[in-house]
C-alpha positions as CSV (number, residue, x, y, z in Angstrom):
1,X,46.1,-21.6,10.4
2,X,43.5,-23.7,12.1
3,X,43.7,-25.1,15.7
4,X,43.8,-28.6,14.2
5,X,46.9,-27.8,12.3
6,X,48.7,-26.3,15.2
7,X,47.8,-29.0,17.7
8,X,48.5,-31.8,15.2
9,X,52.1,-30.7,14.9
10,X,52.6,-30.9,18.7
11,X,50.9,-34.3,18.8
12,X,53.1,-35.6,16.0
13,X,56.3,-34.6,17.8
14,X,55.0,-36.1,21.0
15,X,54.1,-39.4,19.3
16,X,57.5,-39.5,17.6
17,X,59.2,-39.2,21.0
18,X,56.9,-41.9,22.4
19,X,57.7,-44.2,19.5
20,X,61.4,-43.7,20.1
21,X,61.1,-44.3,23.8
22,X,59.1,-47.5,23.3
23,X,61.5,-48.9,20.9
24,X,64.5,-48.1,23.0
25,X,63.3,-48.7,26.5
26,X,60.4,-51.2,26.1
27,X,58.3,-50.0,29.1
28,X,56.4,-52.6,31.1
29,X,52.7,-52.9,31.7
30,X,52.8,-50.7,34.8
31,X,54.2,-47.9,32.8
32,X,51.5,-48.2,30.2
33,X,48.8,-48.5,32.9
34,X,50.1,-45.3,34.6
35,X,50.3,-43.5,31.4
36,X,46.8,-44.6,30.3
37,X,45.3,-43.5,33.7
38,X,47.1,-40.2,33.4
39,X,45.6,-39.7,30.0
40,X,42.1,-40.5,31.2
41,X,42.5,-38.1,34.2
42,X,43.8,-35.2,32.0
43,X,41.1,-35.7,29.4
44,X,38.4,-35.6,32.1
45,X,39.9,-32.5,33.7
46,X,40.2,-30.9,30.2
47,X,36.6,-31.6,29.5
48,X,35.4,-30.2,32.8
49,X,37.6,-27.1,33.1
50,X,37.6,-26.1,29.4
51,X,33.8,-26.2,29.4
52,X,33.7,-24.1,32.6
53,X,36.2,-21.5,31.3
54,X,34.4,-21.2,27.9
55,X,31.0,-21.0,29.7
56,X,32.1,-18.1,31.9
57,X,33.6,-16.4,28.8
58,X,37.3,-16.5,29.8
59,X,38.1,-17.3,26.2
60,X,36.5,-18.4,23.0
61,X,37.2,-19.7,19.5
62,X,36.7,-18.4,16.1
63,X,34.2,-20.7,14.5
64,X,36.0,-21.0,11.1
65,X,39.2,-22.0,12.9
66,X,37.8,-25.1,14.6
67,X,36.6,-28.4,13.3
68,X,33.1,-28.0,14.6
69,X,33.3,-31.1,16.7
70,X,32.7,-30.3,20.4
71,X,32.4,-32.0,23.7
72,X,30.1,-29.6,25.5
73,X,31.4,-26.2,24.7
74,X,35.0,-27.3,24.2
75,X,36.2,-28.0,20.6
76,X,37.8,-31.4,20.1
77,X,41.1,-29.7,19.3
78,X,41.5,-28.8,23.0
79,X,42.0,-32.5,23.8
80,X,45.1,-32.7,21.6
81,X,47.1,-30.8,24.3
82,X,46.7,-33.4,27.1
83,X,47.3,-36.1,24.5
84,X,50.6,-34.5,23.5
85,X,51.6,-34.0,27.1
86,X,50.8,-37.6,28.1
87,X,52.5,-39.0,25.0
88,X,55.6,-36.8,25.1
89,X,56.5,-36.2,28.7
90,X,56.6,-39.8,30.1
91,X,58.4,-40.9,26.9
92,X,60.9,-38.1,27.4
93,X,61.4,-39.2,31.0
94,X,62.1,-42.8,29.8
95,X,64.7,-41.5,27.3
96,X,66.3,-39.2,29.8
97,X,66.4,-41.8,32.5
98,X,68.7,-43.8,30.4
99,X,71.0,-40.8,29.9
100,X,71.0,-40.2,33.7
101,X,71.8,-43.9,34.3
102,X,74.9,-43.6,32.1
103,X,76.1,-40.5,33.9
104,X,75.9,-42.1,37.4
105,X,78.2,-45.0,36.5
């Protein structure tokens, strides 16, 4: 199984949670701005630290398991994880916030 297949499953689940949260909660512009800035920050951190960790040989990738597209030394598949985190976790918080609101009443 390739890294693209594994990571795409996680991204698909995160995007499904995001779609559900957006339809149910209709977040405002501030939420979208905060989520977008978080995504930019995590992508930048991933680019820097994945490249550093690969450069010092903490880990590596089997060439036939990656797509071949890279940002520096980091394969593009590494950037799926922060995308899944930023799509899924704030969306999950939106959905759970509503559950918590009901319990407090």
